[in-house]
PATOR-37052 format. One record per atom (N, C-alpha, C): atom name; z, y, x. Coordinates in steps of 0.1 Angstrom, whole numbers. Example, Ala and Ser with C-alpha at 12.3 -4.5 7.8 and 13.67 -1.06 7.14 Angstrom:
<sites>
   atom      up   north    east
      N      78     -57     132
     CA      78     -45     123
      C      78     -33     132
      N      71     -22     128
     CA      71     -11     137
      C      79       0     129
</sites>
This chain:
<sites>
   atom      up   north    east
      N    -509    1970    -247
     CA    -506    1960    -256
      C    -508    1966    -270
      N    -502    1978    -273
     CA    -504    1984    -287
      C    -519    1987    -289
      N    -526    1992    -279
     CA    -540    1995    -281
      C    -548    1983    -284
      N    -545    1972    -278
     CA    -552    1959    -281
      C    -551    1956    -296
      N    -539    1956    -301
     CA    -536    1953    -315
      C    -544    1963    -324
      N    -542    1975    -321
     CA    -549    1986    -329
      C    -564    1984    -329
      N    -570    1981    -317
     CA    -584    1979    -316
      C    -589    1967    -324
      N    -581    1956    -323
     CA    -585    1945    -331
      C    -585    1947    -346
      N    -574    1954    -351
     CA    -573    1957    -365
      C    -584    1968    -369
      N    -586    1977    -360
     CA    -597    1987    -363
      C    -611    1980    -364
      N    -613    1971    -356
     CA    -626    1963    -356
      C    -626    1955    -369
      N    -615    1949    -373
     CA    -615    1941    -386
      C    -618    1951    -398
      N    -612    1963    -397
     CA    -614    1972    -408
      C    -629    1977    -409
      N    -635    1979    -397
     CA    -649    1984    -397
      C    -658    1972    -401
      N    -655    1960    -397
     CA    -663    1949    -402
      C    -662    1947    -417
      N    -650    1948    -422
     CA    -648    1947    -437
      C    -655    1958    -444
      N    -655    1970    -439
     CA    -662    1981    -445
      C    -677    1978    -445
      N    -682    1974    -433
     CA    -697    1971    -432
      C    -701    1960    -442
      N    -693    1950    -443
     CA    -696    1939    -453
      C    -696    1944    -467
      N    -686    1953    -470
     CA    -685    1959    -484
      C    -698    1967    -487
      N    -703    1974    -477
     CA    -715    1982    -479
      C    -727    1973    -481
      N    -728    1963    -473
     CA    -739    1954    -472
      C    -740    1944    -484
      N    -729    1942    -491
     CA    -729    1933    -503
      C    -738    1938    -514
      N    -745    1929    -521
     CA    -753    1933    -532
      C    -745    1940    -543
      N    -752    1948    -551
     CA    -746    1956    -561
      C    -739    1947    -572
      N    -743    1934    -573
     CA    -738    1925    -583
      C    -724    1921    -579
      N    -720    1922    -566
     CA    -707    1918    -562
      C    -697    1929    -566
      N    -686    1924    -572
     CA    -676    1934    -577
      C    -669    1941    -565
      N    -666    1954    -567
     CA    -660    1961    -556
      C    -646    1956    -553
      N    -639    1951    -564
     CA    -625    1946    -561
      C    -625    1934    -552
      N    -635    1925    -553
     CA    -636    1914    -544
      C    -637    1918    -530
      N    -646    1928    -527
     CA    -648    1933    -514
      C    -635    1940    -508
      N    -628    1947    -517
     CA    -616    1954    -512
      C    -605    1944    -509
      N    -603    1934    -517
     CA    -592    1924    -515
      C    -595    1916    -503
      N    -607    1914    -498
     CA    -610    1906    -486
      C    -604    1912    -474
      N    -605    1926    -472
     CA    -601    1932    -460
      C    -586    1931    -458
      N    -577    1934    -468
     CA    -563    1933    -465
      C    -558    1919    -462
      N    -565    1909    -468
     CA    -561    1895    -465
      C    -563    1892    -450
      N    -574    1896    -444
     CA    -576    1894    -430
      C    -567    1902    -422
      N    -564    1914    -426
     CA    -554    1922    -418
      C    -540    1917    -418
      N    -536    1912    -430
     CA    -523    1906    -431
      C    -522    1893    -422
      N    -532    1885    -422
     CA    -532    1873    -414
      C    -531    1876    -399
      N    -538    1887    -395
     CA    -538    1891    -381
      C    -524    1896    -376
      N    -516    1902    -386
     CA    -503    1908    -382
      C    -491    1900    -386
      N    -493    1889    -393
     CA    -482    1881    -398
      C    -475    1874    -386
      N    -482    1871    -376
     CA    -476    1866    -363
      C    -482    1874    -352
      N    -474    1876    -341
     CA    -478    1885    -330
      C    -477    1876    -318
      N    -487    1878    -309
     CA    -488    1871    -296
      C    -495    1880    -287
      N    -489    1883    -275
     CA    -495    1892    -266
      C    -489    1889    -252
      N    -497    1892    -242
     CA    -492    1891    -228
      C    -488    1904    -222
      N    -478    1905    -213
     CA    -474    1917    -207
      C    -473    1916    -192
      N    -472    1927    -185
     CA    -470    1927    -171
      C    -483    1927    -163
      N    -482    1928    -151
     CA    -470    1928    -142
      C    -462    1941    -144
      N    -448    1939    -144
     CA    -439    1950    -143
      C    -432    1949    -130
      N    -428    1960    -123
     CA    -423    1959    -110
      C    -409    1967    -109
      N    -401    1962     -99
     CA    -389    1970     -95
      C    -394    1982     -87
      N    -384    1990     -83
     CA    -387    2001     -74
      C    -388    1994     -60
      N    -395    2001     -51
     CA    -397    1995     -37
      C    -384    1995     -29
      N    -383    1985     -21
     CA    -372    1984     -11
      C    -378    1983       2
      N    -375    1993      11
     CA    -380    1992      25
      C    -395    1991      26
      N    -402    1999      18
     CA    -416    2000      20
      C    -424    1991      10
      N    -425    1978      13
     CA    -434    1969       6
      C    -427    1959      -3
      N    -414    1957      -2
     CA    -408    1947     -10
      C    -406    1952     -25
      N    -411    1944     -34
     CA    -409    1946     -48
      C    -408    1933     -56
      N    -399    1933     -65
     CA    -398    1922     -74
      C    -408    1925     -86
      N    -413    1914     -92
     CA    -423    1916    -103
      C    -421    1905    -113
      N    -426    1908    -125
     CA    -425    1899    -136
      C    -437    1901    -145
      N    -441    1890    -151
     CA    -452    1891    -162
      C    -449    1879    -171
      N    -455    1881    -183
     CA    -452    1870    -193
      C    -459    1872    -206
      N    -452    1867    -217
     CA    -458    1867    -230
      C    -447    1870    -240
      N    -451    1877    -251
     CA    -442    1879    -262
      C    -449    1875    -275
      N    -441    1869    -284
     CA    -447    1864    -296
      C    -436    1863    -307
      N    -441    1863    -319
     CA    -433    1860    -331
      C    -440    1848    -338
      N    -432    1841    -346
     CA    -438    1830    -353
      C    -431    1828    -366
      N    -432    1816    -371
     CA    -426    1813    -384
      C    -411    1813    -385
      N    -404    1814    -373
     CA    -390    1813    -373
      C    -383    1827    -373
      N    -391    1837    -376
     CA    -385    1851    -377
      C    -378    1855    -365
      N    -382    1851    -353
     CA    -376    1854    -340
      C    -387    1860    -332
      N    -382    1869    -323
     CA    -391    1875    -312
      C    -388    1867    -299
      N    -398    1862    -294
     CA    -397    1854    -281
      C    -403    1862    -270
      N    -396    1862    -259
     CA    -401    1869    -246
      C    -399    1858    -235
      N    -410    1855    -229
     CA    -410    1845    -218
      C    -418    1851    -206
      N    -415    1845    -195
     CA    -423    1850    -183
      C    -419    1843    -170
      N    -424    1849    -159
     CA    -422    1844    -146
      C    -417    1856    -138
      N    -407    1854    -130
     CA    -401    1864    -121
      C    -403    1860    -107
      N    -409    1870     -99
     CA    -412    1867     -85
      C    -404    1877     -76
      N    -399    1872     -65
     CA    -392    1880     -55
      C    -400    1879     -42
      N    -407    1890     -39
     CA    -416    1890     -28
      C    -411    1898     -16
      N    -408    1892      -5
     CA    -406    1899       7
      C    -393    1906       8
      N    -382    1903       1
     CA    -370    1910       2
      C    -360    1904      11
      N    -350    1911      17
     CA    -340    1905      25
      C    -332    1895      17
      N    -324    1887      24
     CA    -317    1876      18
      C    -307    1881       8
      N    -301    1893       9
     CA    -291    1897       0
      C    -297    1904     -13
      N    -310    1905     -14
     CA    -316    1911     -26
      C    -324    1899     -33
      N    -322    1899     -46
     CA    -329    1889     -54
      C    -336    1896     -65
      N    -348    1890     -69
     CA    -355    1896     -80
      C    -347    1894     -93
      N    -347    1903    -102
     CA    -339    1904    -114
      C    -346    1910    -125
      N    -347    1903    -136
     CA    -354    1908    -148
      C    -344    1908    -160
      N    -345    1919    -167
     CA    -337    1921    -179
      C    -346    1922    -191
      N    -343    1915    -202
     CA    -350    1916    -215
      C    -340    1922    -225
      N    -343    1933    -231
     CA    -334    1940    -240
      C    -340    1939    -254
      N    -332    1934    -264
     CA    -336    1933    -278
      C    -328    1943    -285
      N    -335    1950    -295
     CA    -328    1961    -303
      C    -331    1958    -317
      N    -321    1961    -326
     CA    -324    1960    -340
      C    -324    1974    -347
      N    -326    1975    -360
     CA    -327    1987    -367
      C    -314    1995    -368
      N    -302    1987    -366
     CA    -289    1993    -367
      C    -285    2000    -354
      N    -294    1999    -343
     CA    -291    2004    -330
      C    -283    1995    -321
      N    -281    1983    -326
     CA    -274    1973    -317
      C    -285    1968    -307
      N    -280    1965    -295
     CA    -289    1959    -285
      C    -281    1949    -277
      N    -289    1939    -272
     CA    -283    1929    -264
      C    -293    1926    -253
      N    -288    1923    -241
     CA    -296    1921    -229
      C    -294    1907    -224
      N    -305    1901    -220
     CA    -305    1888    -214
      C    -312    1890    -200
      N    -309    1881    -190
     CA    -314    1883    -177
      C    -317    1870    -170
      N    -325    1871    -160
     CA    -328    1860    -151
      C    -329    1865    -137
      N    -326    1857    -127
     CA    -326    1861    -113
      C    -334    1851    -104
      N    -341    1856     -94
     CA    -348    1847     -85
      C    -345    1852     -71
      N    -340    1843     -63
     CA    -337    1847     -49
      C    -346    1839     -40
      N    -352    1846     -30
     CA    -361    1840     -21
      C    -376    1842     -25
      N    -384    1843     -15
     CA    -398    1847     -18
      C    -407    1835     -21
      N    -402    1823     -21
     CA    -411    1811     -24
      C    -411    1809     -39
      N    -422    1808     -45
     CA    -423    1805     -59
      C    -418    1815     -69
      N    -414    1811     -81
     CA    -410    1820     -91
      C    -399    1813    -100
      N    -393    1821    -108
     CA    -383    1815    -118
      C    -389    1818    -132
      N    -389    1808    -140
     CA    -394    1810    -154
      C    -382    1814    -163
      N    -385    1822    -173
     CA    -374    1826    -183
      C    -380    1826    -197
      N    -371    1824    -207
     CA    -375    1825    -221
      C    -363    1829    -229
      N    -364    1840    -236
     CA    -353    1845    -244
      C    -359    1848    -258
      N    -350    1846    -268
     CA    -354    1849    -282
      C    -343    1856    -289
      N    -347    1864    -299
     CA    -337    1871    -307
      C    -341    1872    -321
      N    -332    1872    -330
     CA    -334    1873    -345
      C    -331    1888    -349
      N    -338    1892    -359
     CA    -336    1905    -365
      C    -339    1916    -354
      N    -350    1914    -347
     CA    -354    1923    -336
      C    -364    1933    -340
      N    -362    1946    -338
     CA    -372    1956    -340
      C    -379    1960    -328
      N    -373    1959    -316
     CA    -379    1962    -303
      C    -375    1953    -293
      N    -384    1950    -283
     CA    -380    1942    -271
      C    -386    1949    -259
      N    -378    1951    -249
     CA    -382    1957    -237
      C    -379    1949    -224
      N    -386    1951    -214
     CA    -385    1944    -201
      C    -383    1954    -190
      N    -374    1951    -181
     CA    -372    1959    -169
      C    -370    1950    -157
      N    -376    1953    -145
     CA    -374    1945    -133
      C    -366    1953    -123
      N    -357    1946    -117
     CA    -348    1952    -107
      C    -347    1942     -95
      N    -338    1946     -86
     CA    -333    1937     -76
      C    -318    1936     -79
      N    -313    1924     -76
     CA    -298    1921     -77
      C    -293    1921     -62
      N    -283    1929     -59
     CA    -277    1930     -46
      C    -265    1920     -46
      N    -267    1909     -39
     CA    -256    1899     -39
      C    -244    1903     -31
      N    -245    1913     -22
     CA    -234    1918     -15
      C    -225    1926     -24
      N    -231    1935     -32
     CA    -224    1944     -41
      C    -222    1939     -55
      N    -229    1928     -58
     CA    -229    1922     -72
      C    -233    1933     -82
      N    -244    1939     -79
     CA    -249    1949     -88
      C    -264    1950     -88
      N    -270    1955     -99
     CA    -285    1956     -99
      C    -288    1969     -92
      N    -299    1969     -85
     CA    -304    1980     -77
      C    -319    1982     -79
      N    -324    1993     -76
     CA    -339    1996     -75
      C    -346    1992     -87
      N    -341    1995     -99
     CA    -347    1991    -111
      C    -360    1999    -115
      N    -369    1993    -120
     CA    -381    1999    -126
      C    -377    2005    -140
      N    -387    2010    -147
     CA    -384    2015    -160
      C    -385    2004    -171
      N    -379    2007    -182
     CA    -380    1998    -194
      C    -394    1999    -199
      N    -400    1988    -201
     CA    -414    1987    -207
      C    -413    1980    -220
      N    -416    1986    -231
     CA    -416    1979    -244
      C    -427    1969    -245
      N    -424    1957    -248
     CA    -434    1947    -250
      C    -436    1943    -265
      N    -426    1947    -273
     CA    -427    1945    -288
      C    -421    1956    -295
      N    -427    1962    -305
     CA    -422    1972    -314
      C    -426    1969    -328
      N    -416    1966    -337
     CA    -419    1962    -351
      C    -425    1973    -358
      N    -422    1986    -356
     CA    -428    1997    -363
      C    -443    1997    -361
      N    -448    1993    -349
     CA    -462    1993    -347
      C    -469    1983    -356
      N    -463    1972    -358
     CA    -469    1961    -366
      C    -468    1964    -381
      N    -458    1971    -385
     CA    -457    1975    -400
      C    -467    1985    -403
      N    -470    1995    -394
     CA    -480    2005    -396
      C    -494    1998    -397
      N    -496    1988    -389
     CA    -509    1981    -389
      C    -512    1974    -403
      N    -501    1969    -409
     CA    -503    1962    -422
      C    -507    1971    -433
      N    -504    1984    -433
     CA    -506    1993    -444
      C    -521    1996    -446
</sites>
C-alpha cells in the first residue's frame, strides 16, 4: 500500500520534472515549479486504497478466517476502514473475527470489531475514526465456548498519517 502511493507520487514528480525541462526557455521557472506541488497536494489531500487479504492463524490445518477491504479519508477529516470478513471451514464454536485499531498522536487507541460465524457468505463492516494517525487490521477467530479471541494473525497497518505527510513535502 505504501509503495503504491510512493510510486504514484514519484511518477508525478518525474513527470513534472520532465515537463519543466521540456518547456521552452520563455516559460518562467517559477510557473513550472509551482505546477508540481499543486498536483502532489491534490494526490495526497484524500487517501483511498485497498487492503488484504489478511488472515488469522490456521486452525486444524486448513481453516483460516480472512478479511479484505478499503481504507480512505475524505472531506470529513475521518479515516474510514471497511471490508468483508469470511469464516472458511471452521468448526461451529469458532467464528471469524476482525479487529480494526485506530491510534492517534497522543498514544490513545481504540478497537472496533466484527464477527462472522459459519462458512457461508461474509459479514461486511465499516468503522471510522477522527483524529487518527494510524489504522491497523488484525484477523482472528472468536471462540464462542471460551468467549475469547484465538489464533490471531498479526496487526497490519492499512493507514499511516506519517507516510502521507512525508509525501506532501
